[in-house]
N, C-alpha and C positions, 0 to 999 in steps of 0.2 A: 173422677178428677173435679169434683165441685169442691171450689175453696169453702164456699158456705157451708154443704152438708160435713165436712173434715172440722169447722170453727162450730156448729152445733154439736158434735161427735165429743170434741174437748170440751165444752160446756157442759154436758148432759155427765161426762165422766167426773169432772170437778165437781160438781151437785151430789153424784153418788158419793165421793170419796169423803164429803163434808158431812156423810149420814155416817159412814162406816166403809171401812177399809176389809173388813173380815171377810177371806174366801173370795173376794172380787180377783178376777184373771181378766187381762186384757190380751186381746190380739188386733193382728194388720194381714190383710192380704198382701200389702207389699212388702213384707219379709217373707222370704223363702225358707224351709224347713231346713235346710242346710246352713243356714245363718243363726239359728238355733242356739249355738254355744254362744256364740257373738252377739246376741240378742240378751242374753242370762250373764255374760261377764259386764255387759254395760250394766245393765239393771241393776245387778247385784254391788256395782261400785269398782269392780275389779279394775276394769279399764276406762281410761277417759273418752268423751265423744269425741275427741279429735281422733283418737284410735279407733273406736268405733265405726265413725264413718269414714273411715281411711278405707276400712278392710271388708264392710259389710256390703253389699248390692245395694245401694239404694235407687229408688226411683227419682226421676227430676223434681218431682214435687214433695218428695221427704222435707226439706228445711221448713216447707210453707204449711204443709199438712200431716205431717208425722212426728217430726220431733219434738213437738211440745207434747205430744202422746206419749211417746215414750221416757221423756223426761218424766213427768207424769208417775210410772212407774218405777222408774228409779226412785226418785224423791219420797213414794210410800211405799216402796218396797214391796211392789207387785210383782207377781208372775205374768210375762208378758211373751204369748205364744206367736212364735212364726208359722203361719197357717200354710203358706202357698206352695205350690210345687217348683223346685228347681227349675229354671227355664230351661235348661238342657234337654230334661225329659220330656216337659211337652214341645219343645223344638223337635226331638226324636219322637214323639207321636204323632205330631203333624206330618213328618215325612215317612214313617213307617206302620201306624196303625196301634191301636192299645194292645194288641198280642203281642208285640216287637218288646212290653215291658217286660214280659217273663225270663227274657234273657238277662235280666239285670242283675248284679250281685243282691246278696243278700244285705249288706250294709246300704245299697243303691235303693232297694227296697224300705226300707225304714223309713225313707223320707218321703215316701207316698202312701196314699190308700192303698188297703190289703188290697190285694188282685186276686181274682179277675174284677175289673169294673165293669159293672152291670151296662152294657150298652147296647141298643137296639138303633140301629140306622133307621128304620122305618118308622121307631114312635118316638124318636127322640129329633122330629124336625119341626118342632111347634117355634113361636115367634124367636125364643131363644138362640137355637141352633140353626134356622133357616135360613139365616142372612149368612153362616159359616160355609152351610152348604152351596149357597150360592158362588162364594167365593171359590169354592173348590174346583168351581168349572174354571176359573182362570189360572194360568200360573201351569206348571207342571201337568197336571192331571193327576198326580201321585202324592195327594196331600188329602190329609185328615183333619181339619180346622175342627169339626166339632168335638171330635174325640180328642183333640190337644185341651180342648174346653171342658170337656169332661174330666179328663184326668187332674185339670186345675180344679173344678166345681167338687170331685171327689175327695182331694187330699185336702183341701180347708176344711169340707164337713169335718172328715177324719181326725182331723186333729183339734178344731172347736169339739168335737165329741169326747175327745179324750180327756176333754178338762170342764166337761158340762155338769157334775156335780156340785161347781161352784158357780158364782152368779156370773 
């Protein structure tokens, strides 16, 4: 959530585009995989920004940090990948653990990284997951914060890797 970092991403992307757009693919964590169709329709010019913004699940900082980047994708006809897990599944994992994802429909599973997600509570307690595991001690006691972050990370990595043959 650093506007300066997002500005730098914008500047770097514009510089890359000046050199070549061949094979260039953009993506963002702020877009959930179940919004890919809307992202595609917007970047292809099928729907307006008003329609896109009304229907997509946008973060509060969309207009300051992401709108110009997805507009670049639209302007230059670039593929833009929605990489993040739909929040309903991250929330589901937070409450029920990763194993609960096995019960999802095949359509739902197509929106997340392939299962099972490798997660070992004993080895996943580094700096990134340590705070989340501390948070698990608060609240209901039946929370899987670190696992919810793991499904987010795995899903983002999966959808990025599916486009890895490009820049």
